[in-house]
C-alpha positions in Angstrom: 18.7 -2.1 14.5 21.2 -5.0 14.4 22.9 -5.9 11.2 21.2 -8.8 9.3 22.9 -12.1 9.8 23.8 -14.4 6.9 21.7 -17.5 7.2 23.7 -20.8 6.9 23.4 -22.8 3.8 25.6 -25.9 4.4 24.2 -28.8 2.4 25.5 -31.4 4.8 23.8 -29.7 7.8 20.6 -29.3 6.0 20.6 -33.0 5.0 21.3 -34.1 8.6 18.5 -32.0 9.9 16.2 -33.3 7.3 17.1 -36.9 8.2 16.4 -36.1 11.9 13.0 -34.6 11.0 12.2 -37.7 9.0 13.2 -40.0 11.8 11.1 -38.0 14.3 8.2 -38.2 12.0 8.5 -42.0 11.7 8.8 -42.4 15.5 6.1 -40.1 16.8 3.9 -39.5 13.8 3.6 -36.6 11.4 1.1 -34.6 13.4 3.1 -34.6 16.6 6.3 -33.8 14.7 4.7 -30.8 13.2 3.2 -29.6 16.5 6.4 -30.0 18.6 8.3 -26.8 17.6 7.4 -23.3 18.5 8.9 -22.0 15.3 9.4 -23.6 11.9 13.1 -24.5 11.3 15.1 -24.9 8.1 15.2 -28.7 8.2 14.4 -29.3 4.5 16.7 -29.2 1.5 16.4 -26.3 -0.9 18.6 -28.0 -3.4 16.3 -31.0 -3.6 13.1 -29.0 -3.6 10.5 -29.8 -6.2 10.2 -27.1 -8.9 7.2 -27.4 -11.2 4.7 -25.4 -13.2 1.0 -26.1 -13.6 -1.8 -24.2 -15.4 -4.9 -23.6 -13.3 -8.3 -23.2 -15.1 -9.8 -19.9 -14.0 -13.3 -20.9 -15.4 -13.4 -17.6 -17.3 -12.8 -16.8 -21.0 -11.4 -13.3 -20.7 -9.9 -13.2 -24.2 -13.0 -14.7 -25.9 -11.2 -17.4 -27.7 -13.8 -20.1 -27.0 -12.0 -21.8 -24.1 -11.5 -21.0 -20.5 -8.3 -19.3 -19.5 -5.5 -21.1 -17.7 -3.0 -19.1 -15.6 0.6 -20.2 -15.1 1.5 -21.2 -11.5 5.2 -21.8 -10.6 5.9 -23.8 -7.5 8.9 -24.5 -5.3 8.2 -26.9 -2.4 10.3 -29.2 -0.2 10.3 -32.8 -1.3 10.6 -34.4 2.1 7.1 -33.7 3.6 5.3 -35.6 0.8 7.5 -38.6 1.4 6.7 -38.3 5.1 2.9 -38.3 4.3 2.5 -34.7 5.3 0.8 -31.8 3.5 2.2 -28.3 3.7 0.8 -24.7 3.6 1.4 -22.2 0.8 2.8 -18.7 0.6 1.5 -17.2 -2.7 2.3 -14.0 -4.6 0.1 -13.3 -7.7 1.5 -10.6 -9.9 1.4 -9.1 -13.4 5.1 -8.2 -13.2 7.0 -11.4 -13.4 8.2 -11.0 -17.0 7.6 -7.3 -17.9 9.0 -5.4 -15.0 10.3 -7.5 -12.1 9.8 -7.6 -8.4 11.7 -6.1 -5.5 14.4 -3.5 -5.2 16.5 -5.3 -7.9 13.6 -5.8 -10.3 14.0 -9.6 -10.3 12.1 -11.6 -12.9 11.2 -15.3 -13.0 13.7 -17.4 -14.9 13.3 -21.0 -16.4 15.6 -23.8 -17.5 15.6 -25.3 -21.0 12.7 -27.5 -20.1 10.5 -24.6 -18.8 11.0 -25.5 -15.1 11.3 -22.5 -12.8 14.8 -21.6 -11.7 14.7 -18.1 -10.1 11.9 -16.9 -7.9 12.0 -13.1 -7.3 12.4 -12.1 -3.6 13.4 -14.2 -0.6 10.2 -16.1 0.1 11.2 -19.4 -1.4 14.8 -19.2 -0.1 13.7 -18.6 3.5 10.4 -20.5 3.8 10.8 -23.6 1.6 13.5 -25.0 3.9 11.0 -24.3 6.8 8.2 -26.5 5.3 6.3 -24.1 3.2 5.5 -24.1 -0.6 6.1 -20.9 -2.4 3.7 -20.3 -5.3 4.0 -17.5 -7.8 1.0 -16.8 -10.1 1.1 -15.0 -13.5 -2.1 -13.0 -13.6 -4.3 -13.7 -16.7 -2.8 -12.0 -19.7 0.8 -11.8 -18.4 3.9 -13.9 -18.8 2.9 -17.5 -19.5 -0.9 -17.2 -18.8 -3.9 -17.0 -21.0 -6.6 -14.3 -20.8 -6.3 -10.6 -20.5 -5.4 -8.2 -17.7 -8.4 -6.3 -16.5 -6.7 -4.1 -13.8 -8.2 -5.4 -10.5 -11.4 -6.7 -12.0 -13.0 -10.1 -12.2 -10.2 -11.7 -14.3 -7.4 -10.4 -12.1 -9.0 -11.6 -8.9 -10.2 -14.9 -10.3 -6.6 -15.5 -11.6 -5.5 -15.8 -8.0 -8.7 -17.1 -6.4 -8.8 -20.1 -8.8 -5.3 -21.1 -7.5 -6.4 -20.9 -3.9 -9.3 -23.1 -4.8 -7.0 -25.6 -6.6 -4.7 -25.7 -3.6 -7.7 -26.5 -1.5 -8.8 -29.4 -3.8 -11.7 -27.4 -5.4 -10.2 -26.5 -8.8 -8.6 -27.9 -11.9 -5.1 -27.6 -13.2 -3.1 -29.2 -16.0 0.6 -29.8 -16.8 0.4 -27.6 -19.9 -1.1 -24.3 -21.1 -3.2 -26.2 -23.6 -4.0 -29.9 -23.3 -1.8 -31.7 -20.8 -2.9 -34.0 -18.1 -4.9 -33.1 -15.0 -2.8 -32.5 -11.9 -3.9 -32.1 -8.2 -2.2 -30.3 -5.3 -2.2 -33.4 -3.2 0.9 -32.0 -1.3 -1.1 -28.9 -0.1 -2.9 -28.8 3.2 -5.3 -26.2 1.8 -4.0 -23.3 3.9 -2.8 -20.3 1.8 -1.3 -17.0 2.7 -1.0 -14.3 0.1 1.7 -11.6 0.1 2.9 -9.0 -2.3 3.6 -5.3 -2.9 1.4 -2.8 -4.7 -0.5 -4.5 -7.6 0.3 -7.9 -6.0 -1.0 -6.6 -2.6 -4.1 -5.3 -4.3 -4.8 -8.8 -5.7 -4.5 -10.2 -2.1 -7.0 -7.6 -0.9 -9.4 -8.4 -3.7 -9.2 -12.2 -3.2 -9.7 -11.8 0.5 -12.8 -9.7 -0.2 -14.3 -12.7 -2.0 -14.3 -14.7 1.2 -12.6 -17.7 -0.5 -12.2 -20.7 1.7 -8.6 -21.7 2.6 -7.1 -18.2 2.4 -5.9 -17.9 6.0 -4.0 -14.6 5.9 -2.9 -11.8 3.6 0.1 -9.5 3.8 -0.6 -6.5 1.5 2.3 -4.2 1.2 1.3 -0.8 -0.2 -1.9 -2.3 -1.7 -4.8 -0.6 -3.4 -8.2 -1.1 -1.7 -10.3 0.7 -4.3 -9.1 1.3 -7.8 -11.2 4.5 -8.2 -9.0 6.0 -5.5 -5.9 5.0 -7.4 -7.0 7.2 -10.3 -9.2 9.9 -8.7 -9.7 11.7 -5.4 -13.4 12.6 -5.2 -13.4 13.5 -8.9 -10.0 15.1 -9.1 -7.8 13.1 -11.5 -4.6 11.8 -10.0 -3.2 10.7 -13.4 -3.7 11.7 -17.0 -4.4 8.1 -18.1 -6.6 5.2 -17.1 -6.6 1.5 -16.5 -6.6 0.7 -20.2 -3.0 2.1 -20.5 -2.0 0.2 -17.5 -3.3 -3.1 -18.9 -1.5 -2.5 -22.2 1.8 -2.0 -20.2 1.7 -5.4 -18.5 -0.1 -7.6 -21.0 2.2 -10.1 -22.6 2.9 -9.5 -26.3 0.5 -12.3 -27.2 -2.2 -10.8 -25.0 -1.8 -7.4 -26.5 -2.8 -8.8 -29.9 -6.0 -10.5 -28.5 -7.1 -8.1 -25.7 -8.1 -5.0 -27.6 -11.8 -5.5 -26.6 -10.9 -5.7 -22.9 -8.8 -2.5 -23.1 -11.7 -0.7 -24.9 -14.0 -1.8 -22.1 -11.6 -0.4 -19.5 -11.3 2.9 -21.3 -15.1 3.2 -21.8 -15.8 2.3 -18.2 -13.3 4.8 -16.6 -14.2 8.2 -18.0 -11.7 11.0 -17.3 -14.6 13.0 -15.8 -13.9 11.2 -12.5 -17.5 10.0 -12.2 -18.0 6.6 -10.5 -19.1 3.8 -12.8 -19.9 0.1 -12.5 -16.2 -0.6 -13.4 -15.1 1.1 -10.2 -17.8 -0.7 -8.1 -16.4 -4.0 -9.3 -12.9 -2.9 -8.2 -13.9 -1.6 -4.8 -12.8 -4.2 -2.3 -13.7 -2.0 0.7 -17.4 -2.6 0.1 -16.8 -6.4 0.5 -14.7 -6.2 3.6 -17.4 -8.0 5.5 -16.6 -11.2 3.5 -12.9 -11.3 4.6 -12.1 -14.4 6.5 -8.3 -14.1 6.4 -6.2 -12.2 9.0 -4.5 -9.1 7.5 -1.0 -7.8 8.1 -1.1 -4.4 6.4 2.1 -2.5 5.5 2.3 1.0 4.0 4.6 3.9 3.6 3.1 7.1 5.0 4.8 9.1 2.2 3.7 6.7 -0.6 2.6 9.0 -3.4 2.0 6.1 -5.8 -0.5 4.0 -3.8 -1.4 6.7 -1.4 -2.3 6.0 2.2 -6.0 6.6 1.7 -6.0 3.0 0.5 -4.5 1.7 3.8 -6.7 3.9 6.0 -10.1 3.0 4.4 -9.2 -0.7 4.2 -8.0 -0.8 7.8 -11.1 1.0 9.1 -13.4 -1.4 7.2 -11.6 -4.4 8.5 -11.7 -3.0 12.1 -15.5 -2.5 11.9 -15.8 -6.2 11.1 -13.4 -7.5 13.8 -10.9 -8.9 11.4 -7.6 -10.1 13.0 -5.0 -7.6 11.9 -1.6 -6.0 12.3 -0.1 -2.8 10.7 3.3 -1.4 10.0 3.5 2.3 8.9 6.9 3.6 7.7 8.2 7.0 6.8 9.1 5.8 3.3 7.4 6.1 0.0 6.5 3.1 -2.1 9.0 0.7 -0.5 9.0 -2.9 0.7 9.8 -3.4 4.4 12.5 -5.9 3.3 14.4 -2.8 2.2 14.0 -0.5 5.2 13.7 -2.9 8.2 15.0 -6.2 6.9 15.9 -8.2 10.0 12.8 -7.3 11.9 10.6 -7.8 8.9 11.8 -11.3 8.1 11.5 -12.3 11.8 8.0 -10.9 12.1 6.8 -12.3 8.8 8.1 -15.7 9.9 6.2 -15.6 13.1 3.0 -14.4 11.3 3.0 -17.2 8.8 3.9 -19.8 11.4 0.9 -18.7 13.5 -1.7 -18.4 10.8 -0.5 -21.1 8.4 1.0 -23.7 10.7 -1.0 -22.9 13.8 1.9 -22.2 16.2 1.0 -20.4 19.4 4.0 -18.0 19.2 2.2 -14.9 20.6 2.2 -12.9 17.3 -1.6 -12.5 17.6 -1.1 -11.0 21.1 1.8 -8.7 20.2 1.3 -4.9 19.8 -0.9 -4.3 16.8 0.9 -1.4 15.3 4.6 -0.5 14.5 5.1 3.1 13.5 8.4 4.6 12.3 9.0 7.8 14.2 12.3 8.8 12.7 14.5 7.0 10.2 15.0 3.5 11.7 13.4 4.4 15.0 10.1 2.6 15.7 7.3 2.7 18.3 4.5 0.2 19.1 0.9 0.5 20.1 -1.5 -2.1 21.4 -4.0 -1.0 18.8 -4.3 1.4 15.9 -5.4 4.2 15.6 -3.7 4.9 18.9 -5.9 4.3 22.0 -7.7 7.5 23.1 -7.7 9.0 19.6 -10.9 10.9 18.6 -11.9 13.3 15.8 -11.1 16.8 17.0 -12.2 20.0 15.2 -9.7 22.8 14.4 -10.7 26.0 12.6 -8.9 28.6 10.5 -9.1 32.3 11.3 -7.6 35.4 9.6 -4.2 36.6 10.6 -2.5 40.0 10.3 -1.7 39.5 6.6 -3.7 38.1 3.7 -3.3 34.3 3.4 -1.3 33.9 6.6 -3.9 32.9 9.2 -4.3 31.1 12.5 -5.3 27.5 13.2 -7.1 26.9 16.5 -10.4 26.1 18.2 -12.2 29.4 17.9 -14.5 29.9 14.9 -13.7 32.7 12.5 -16.1 35.7 12.5 -18.9 35.6 10.0 -17.8 37.2 6.7 -14.1 36.4 7.2 -12.5 35.1 4.0 -9.2 34.3 2.3 -8.7 34.2 -1.5 -6.2 32.3 -3.7 -5.8 31.6 -7.4 -5.0 28.1 -8.7 -1.5 27.9 -10.1 -1.0 24.4 -11.6 2.8 24.9 -11.6 2.9 25.0 -7.8 2.3 22.3 -5.2 2.5 21.4 -1.5 6.3 22.0 -1.3 5.9 25.5 -2.7 3.0 26.3 -0.4 4.6 25.0 2.8 8.0 26.7 2.0 6.1 30.0 2.0 3.7 29.3 4.8 4.4 32.6 6.7 4.3 34.8 3.6 1.3 36.1 1.7 1.4 34.3 -1.7 -1.4 34.3 -4.3 -1.7 30.5 -4.8 -2.6 29.3 -1.2 -4.2 30.1 2.1 -2.2 28.9 5.1 -3.2 28.7 8.8 -1.0 27.5 11.6 -1.0 27.2 15.4 1.7 28.9 17.5 4.5 26.8 18.8 2.9 23.9 20.7 3.4 23.6 24.4 3.1 19.8 24.3 3.4 17.2 21.6 0.3 16.5 19.5 -0.2 13.1 17.9 -2.4 12.5 14.8 -3.3 8.8 14.4 -5.7 7.7 11.6 -7.7 9.5 8.9 -9.1 13.0 9.0 -11.0 15.4 6.8 -11.2 19.1 5.9 -14.6 20.7 5.1 -14.4 23.9 3.1 -16.9 26.4 1.7 -15.5 28.2 -1.3 -16.8 30.4 -4.1 -15.1 29.8 -7.5 -14.7 32.3 -10.3 -15.0 29.6 -13.0 -17.1 26.6 -13.8 -14.4 24.1 -12.8 -12.0 23.9 -9.8 -9.8 21.5 -8.0 -8.9 21.7 -4.3 -6.1 20.5 -2.1 -5.9 20.3 1.7 -2.4 19.7 3.2 -1.4 19.2 6.9 2.2 20.3 7.7 4.4 20.0 10.8 6.4 23.2 10.9 9.7 22.6 12.6 13.2 21.2 12.1 13.5 17.4 11.8 15.5 14.7 10.0 13.2 12.5 7.9 13.5 10.0 5.1 13.9 11.6 1.7 10.8 10.2 0.2 11.0 12.5 -2.9 14.2 11.0 -4.1 14.5 8.0 -6.5 14.8 5.5 -3.7 11.8 7.1 -1.8 13.6 7.0 1.5 16.2 4.3 1.0 19.7 4.1 -0.6 20.7 0.8 -2.2 24.2 -0.4 -1.3 26.6 -2.7 -3.1 27.1 -5.3 -0.4 24.7 -8.2 -0.1 23.3 -10.5 2.6 21.6 -13.8 2.1 18.2 -14.8 3.5 17.7 -18.5 3.5 19.2 -21.2 1.3 20.2 -20.7 -2.3 21.9 -22.1 -5.4 23.5 -20.8 -8.5 20.1 -20.1 -10.1 18.6 -18.4 -7.1 21.1 -17.3 -4.5 18.7 -15.7 -2.0 21.2 -12.9 -1.6 20.1 -9.3 -1.9 21.7 -5.8 -1.8 21.5 -4.1 1.5 20.0 -0.7 1.9 20.4 2.3 4.2 18.1 5.2 5.1 18.3 8.1 2.7 17.6 11.1 5.1 17.2 14.8 4.8 17.2 17.7 7.3 14.0 19.7 6.8 12.3 22.7 8.3 8.8 21.3 7.7 7.2 17.9 7.0 4.0 17.3 5.0 2.1 14.7 7.0 -1.2 14.3 5.2 -3.0 15.3 2.0 -6.4 15.3 0.4 -7.8 16.4 -2.9 -11.1 16.8 -4.6 -12.9 18.3 -7.6 -15.3 21.0 -6.3 -17.8 19.8 -8.9 -18.3 16.8 -6.6 -19.8 19.0 -3.9 -23.2 17.3 -4.0 -22.2 13.7 -4.7 -18.7 12.2 -4.2 -19.4 9.9 -7.2 -20.5 12.4 -9.8 -19.3 15.9 -10.8 -21.4 18.9 -11.8 -20.6 22.2 -13.5 -20.1 25.1 -11.1 -21.8 28.4 -11.2 -19.2 31.2 -10.9 -19.8 33.4 -7.9 -21.8 30.7 -6.0 -20.5 29.2 -2.8 -20.1 25.4 -2.5 -19.4 23.2 0.5 -17.2 20.1 0.1 -15.3 17.7 2.4 -11.8 16.6 1.4 -10.7 13.2 2.8 -7.2 13.3 4.3 -4.9 10.3 3.9 -4.2 8.1 6.9 -1.1 9.0 8.9 0.5 8.6 12.3 2.6 11.6 13.2 3.7 13.4 16.3 4.1 17.1 16.1 6.7 17.9 18.8 6.4 20.6 21.4 7.9 23.8 19.9 6.7 22.9 16.4 3.6 24.3 14.7 0.7 22.5 13.1 -0.4 24.0 9.8 -3.3 23.6 7.4 -3.0 24.7 3.8 -5.9 25.1 1.4 -5.1 25.6 -2.3 -5.9 24.5 -5.8 -3.9 22.1 -8.0 -1.2 20.2 -6.1 1.4 20.0 -8.9 2.5 16.5 -9.7 0.0 14.9 -7.4 -3.3 15.9 -9.1 -4.0 17.1 -12.6 -5.3 20.7 -13.1 -8.8 21.7 -14.1 -9.7 23.2 -17.4 -9.6 26.7 -16.0 -7.5 28.7 -13.5 -10.1 29.7 -10.9 -9.8 32.2 -8.2 -11.4 30.8 -5.0 -12.7 32.6 -2.0 -12.6 30.6 1.2 -15.3 31.3 3.8 -13.4 30.8 7.0 -16.5 30.7 9.2 -17.7 27.6 7.3 -14.3 25.8 7.0 -12.9 23.3 9.5 -10.6 20.3 9.9 -11.6 17.2 11.8 -8.3 15.6 12.8 -7.6 12.2 14.6 -5.9 13.6 17.7 -4.7 11.2 20.4 -6.2 12.5 23.6 -8.8 14.4 21.6 -9.9 18.0 22.5 -8.1 17.8 25.9 -4.8 17.1 24.2 -5.3 19.9 21.8 -6.1 22.3 24.6 -2.9 21.4 26.5 -0.8 21.7 23.4 -2.2 25.1 22.4 -2.7 26.7 25.8 -1.7 30.3 25.7 -0.7 30.0 22.1 -2.1 32.9 20.1 -0.9 32.0 16.6 2.0 32.1 14.3 4.7 34.7 14.4 3.8 37.4 11.8 7.4 38.2 10.9 8.5 37.5 7.3 11.3 34.9 6.7 14.2 35.9 4.6 14.3 32.5 2.8 11.8 29.8 2.1 11.6 26.8 4.5 13.3 23.6 3.4 11.3 20.4 3.0 10.9 17.4 0.7 9.5 18.2 -2.7 7.5 15.2 -4.1 8.5 14.1 -7.6 6.8 16.1 -10.3 5.9 12.9 -12.1 4.6 9.9 -10.1 4.7 6.4 -11.6 1.5 5.4 -13.3 2.2 1.7 -12.6 1.5 0.5 -9.0 4.7 -1.1 -7.9 6.3 -2.2 -11.1 9.6 -2.9 -9.4 
C-alpha cells in the first residue's frame, strides 16, 4: 500500500479555486456546475466554513419532564454554496461518545469556543469533505453531551435522536437555536440527502435509522455495527457479558441525565433479564427484522476478529439486506474492533470519497459497479470479489468421527458410527486459545476434530453452523463451537491492545485544517504475530435453549439434547498443507460467562455435524480432502502458538 499523501491546505489556492467555482456557477448555472466533475474537489474554504449548533426536536419525552426532548446537532458546512444558491448533502455521525469517551484511535472529543460554537470535530470527515461541498453533522444522542432526554441503548429514543435530524435536514422536522426556547431554524442549505457513518454504537444507530425506512437517508456506512442488541449481550441464551444495557446507559449518560434517567435505566434492567430470554426490549432493538424497510445503500465494514461487536452482527445484517436486494458493499479485515482509517487509510479515504460522491452527489464514478467485497488475506494484503459471500459458495456438511485417542478425532464427510461419543468437562478457566493449542492432545475440557493436511486450499465465505447432540450431567450447560486453521501463518495480533494495529508517533493530514481542528492524525502500522494456528469462527449457546432460541429451559441430567450453534461470519482460506479443525467445548473463557454448574457433557458424534460455507461446495471439499485420512496421531512436545483473545472484553461498543 502506498504511503498516504499530505493533502494541500494553502489558503490562497483554496480561495482561488472557490472563486473559479463561483464564476462557473454564475456562467453556466448551479446544476451544470455541480454535474460537470466526476469527483468532488476541495474548492471551498474550510477556514470560512459555517460552524453552528442547533437543537432538533425529537418529538419524544424520554426523561418525562413534560416537554419533548431536543438533541444537540453540531454542523460544519462550506459557506460558498448557499451564496451560490445551491444546497448540499450531509455526512452525519450520531454518537453517545462525543463528551464521555471520544471517537477514533486518539479518542477525540468535540470542543467549543467561548460562545458555544463547535471548534473540533472528531475524525477527518469535516476536514476532508467540507471543502468538497458536503456538510458534516455530528449528533449527540439523547441523554448525552448537550442533548435532552435519556440514553436507551439502541431503542426508540436512540434511533429517533438521529432520525429526527434526518427529517429536519429534509425539511420535515423542527429545530431551534437553543436547548430551551430559542428561535426556530430551518436547514435551508441542505438538499435533503443524508449519509450516515460511524463505528460501533454510532454504526448501530445508522443501522437502526436505516431500518425505519426514513426518507432522505441515501446511504449508511456502518463500521463494526450492532444489528441486534440481543446478540451483543447473548448468544442463544449464553451471556456474553455480566452486565446489561442499564449499565451501558449509565456509562454514557451526561451527568445531568444520570440524575433524571433512573426510570429509564430501571426499564432497561427489567427488560433485559440475565436469563438470556428474549423480551420485548430485544424485539425493539432488533434491526434485522426490519431490513425490508431499508431504502439506503449500505457500505458495511467489520473486523473478522472483532470480539466486542462480533461478526455475527455483520453476517446476519448482510444476509437480510441481500435477500431484499439492497445496494451494498463490504470490507472485511483481519483486525479486531478497528476503524479502516487505521488499517487501510489511503484506500479507505479514496473509496469512501467515491461512495459518498455517488450516493449523495449522484456522480457516475463506477463505485456501484466495482467489486462488492474487499477481504484482507494477510496483514495489508487484500483480495476482491464481485459479490459476497464468494460466488459458488454453498453450505457443505462436515462430520466428526472418533480418532485413536480420546478427544482427538477426525473431521471429514463420513458419519460416525452409531454410539460413538466424546466426553469433556466444562472448565471456565480455559478458552479457545487453550483448546486449539492442545488440539492434538487428549485434554479433559474439549473435544477436537481435524482433517488431515489439505491437498488444495479450502475457502470459507459467509456464516455457518454446528449442530450437536449432547448429554449433560447437570441442569445447566454452556457450549462453544470453534473453527481453527491449523498451520503456520503471520496474522494481525487481534488479542493485543491495538487489536491488530500499532499507533505511531508521526502524523499525516487528511483535508484542510486550522489550529482548532488540524485534520492531522497519527499513522498506524500492522501489529503482526507468527502463529501455528488461527481461530477463524466461533459460536456459543446455552444448552437450555435447545427447544427455543429465545427461551431457556432447565436441563434433565442424563438426557440428550440437540442444539444448533450459529457460527460468526468469516472469509478465510485454509491453505493447502494446513488442517481444518472443529472444537466443541463448554465455556469459552473471556468470551462467554460460565453456567452455574460445571457439567460433564457427552457428545453423540453420529448426531453432530457442521454446515460450513465452502466456496466450491462439496466438490471443493472432496478435492481438498482426497486421500486424507485424518490428523497425525503423534503427540506434540509443546502447545501450538496462536493469538489468545483478551480475558476481558470491553463492555462498551466502540467507546474510542
